[in-house]
C-alpha positions as CSV (number, residue, x, y, z in Angstrom):
1,M,42.2,24.2,18.7
2,S,40.6,21.4,16.6
3,E,37.2,21.6,14.9
4,R,35.6,19.1,17.3
5,N,36.6,21.2,20.3
6,I,34.8,24.2,18.9
7,S,31.4,22.7,17.9
8,S,29.0,21.0,20.2
9,P,28.0,17.4,19.6
10,D,24.4,16.6,18.7
11,F,24.1,14.3,21.7
12,L,26.1,12.7,24.5
13,L,25.9,9.1,25.8
14,C,25.1,8.5,29.4
15,C,27.7,6.0,30.9
16,D,25.1,4.8,33.5
17,C,22.5,3.5,31.0
18,E,24.0,4.1,27.6
19,S,21.1,6.3,26.5
20,P,21.6,9.2,24.1
21,C,21.2,12.5,26.0
22,Y,20.1,15.7,24.3
23,V,19.9,17.9,27.4
24,F,23.4,19.2,28.0
25,E,25.5,22.4,28.0
26,W,28.8,22.3,26.1
27,K,31.5,24.8,26.9
28,E,35.1,25.1,25.6
29,G,35.2,21.6,24.2
30,S,33.7,19.7,27.1
31,V,30.5,19.0,29.0
32,A,29.6,21.7,31.5
33,E,26.2,20.3,32.5
34,A,24.1,17.3,31.5
35,V,21.0,15.4,32.5
36,C,20.0,11.9,31.4
37,E,16.2,11.9,31.0
38,V,16.2,8.0,31.2
39,C,18.1,7.3,34.4
40,G,18.5,10.8,36.0
41,N,22.3,10.9,35.9
42,Q,23.7,14.4,36.3
43,E,27.4,13.7,36.9
44,V,29.1,15.4,34.0
45,E,32.1,13.0,34.1
46,L,29.7,10.2,33.2
47,F,28.7,11.5,29.8
48,L,30.7,10.9,26.7
49,T,30.6,12.0,23.1
50,E,29.9,9.2,20.6
51,E,33.5,9.3,19.5
52,Q,34.8,9.0,23.1
53,Y,32.3,6.2,23.9
54,D,33.4,4.2,20.8
55,G,37.0,4.6,21.8
56,Y,36.3,3.1,25.2
57,A,34.0,0.3,24.0
58,F,36.3,-0.9,21.2
59,S,39.4,-0.8,23.4
60,G,37.9,-3.1,26.0
61,A,38.5,-0.6,28.7
62,W,34.8,0.1,29.3
63,S,32.9,-1.3,32.3
64,Y,29.6,-0.3,33.7
65,R,29.8,1.7,36.9
66,G,28.9,-0.3,39.9
67,R,28.6,-3.6,38.0
């Protein structure tokens, strides 16, 4: 298992509003629970690490949900 799968990130990015989120639970290399304090999003699949977010943003594959 790689080092980044072992340690928890400092924050996640909410895919709904792009805000950093500090209220989350990280288990076995992925998001188990998360809450965005800005928009209220609680759907774990809509949170990304900074590295994941950058990968989507720079690839051009990113689009805002529902927009």
